[in-house]
C-alpha positions in Angstrom: -13.9 6.6 21.9 -10.1 6.7 22.1 -7.5 7.3 19.5 -5.4 4.5 18.1 -2.4 5.1 15.9 0.0 2.6 14.3 2.7 2.9 11.7 5.3 0.5 10.2 7.3 -0.6 7.3 5.9 -3.4 5.1 9.0 -3.9 2.9 12.1 -1.9 3.4 13.4 -2.6 -0.1 12.6 -5.4 -2.6 13.4 -5.9 -6.3 10.3 -6.5 -8.3 10.2 -7.7 -11.9 8.1 -6.0 -14.6 4.5 -7.1 -14.7 4.8 -9.0 -11.4 2.0 -8.5 -8.8 4.0 -8.3 -5.6 2.6 -8.9 -2.1 4.2 -6.1 -0.1 2.8 -7.5 3.2 -0.1 -6.9 5.4 -1.1 -5.3 8.7 -4.2 -5.8 10.9 -6.7 -3.4 12.5 -7.9 -5.3 15.6 -10.6 -3.0 17.1 -13.9 -1.8 15.9 -14.1 1.9 15.0 -13.5 4.3 12.1 -10.0 4.3 10.7 -8.2 6.2 8.0 -5.6 4.0 6.5 -2.6 5.5 4.5 -0.2 3.3 2.5 2.8 4.7 0.7 4.8 2.7 -1.9 7.9 4.2 -3.6 9.0 2.7 -6.9 12.7 3.2 -7.9 13.5 5.6 -10.7 12.5 4.4 -14.2 10.5 6.4 -16.7 8.9 3.5 -18.4 5.4 2.1 -17.8 2.9 2.5 -15.1 2.9 1.9 -11.3 0.0 0.4 -9.3 -0.8 -0.1 -5.6 -3.9 -1.8 -4.3 -5.2 -2.4 -0.8 -7.6 -5.3 -0.2 -8.8 -7.4 2.6 -6.4 -10.1 3.7 -7.9 -12.7 1.5 -7.3 -10.4 -1.5 -11.0 -10.7 -2.6 -12.3 -7.2 -1.8 -10.6 -4.1 -3.0 -10.4 -1.2 -0.5 -8.6 1.2 -2.7 -6.2 1.4 -5.7 -4.0 4.0 -7.4 -2.5 3.7 -10.9 -0.1 6.3 -12.3 2.3 6.7 -15.2 6.0 6.5 -14.0 7.8 9.8 -13.3 10.7 10.7 -15.5 14.1 10.9 -13.8 12.8 10.3 -10.3 11.3 7.7 -8.0 7.5 7.4 -8.2 5.7 7.5 -4.9 2.0 6.4 -4.7 -0.2 6.9 -1.8 -3.5 5.0 -1.2 -5.9 6.4 1.4 -9.1 4.6 2.5 -11.5 4.3 5.4 -12.1 1.1 7.3 -14.9 0.5 9.9 -14.3 -3.0 11.2 -11.4 -5.1 12.3 -9.6 -6.7 9.3 -6.3 -7.6 7.8 -5.2 -5.3 5.0 -3.1 -6.7 2.2 -0.9 -4.3 0.1 0.1 -5.3 -3.4 2.1 -3.4 -6.0 2.9 -3.8 -9.7 4.8 -2.0 -12.4 5.5 -2.3 -16.1 9.0 -0.8 -16.3 10.4 -3.6 -18.4 13.1 -4.3 -15.9 13.4 -5.0 -12.2 13.1 -1.9 -9.9 13.2 -1.5 -6.2 10.2 -0.8 -4.1 9.8 0.3 -0.5 6.5 0.6 1.4 5.1 1.8 4.7 1.7 2.2 6.3 0.0 4.1 9.1 -3.5 4.2 10.4 -5.3 6.5 12.7 -8.6 5.6 14.2 -11.3 6.3 16.7 -11.8 3.0 18.6 -15.2 2.2 20.0 -15.1 1.4 23.7 
């Protein structure tokens, strides 16, 4: 097996309304193997409500991992979702918050895997 690594930005900065499920973008793992997938989403500073990030297959029908957390007071809230993937697939990242007002989000991903030859 050989190592495959990829990283990128899904959304550099986007304003998202309260209660809106936002598609942050997707990326694709193209080779068979075992991959650890790490997605980070940073929500702008706002102490109200919760923050949620979910990873799913590209059709949005099968959840691969999710994190929900209460907002941090006085600072940005950063959520990280980590999951394992064993087959080629598109991975969709969605985010949601209940701050009661628009806040900015940024997101990035990386995956590291052992490809099968």
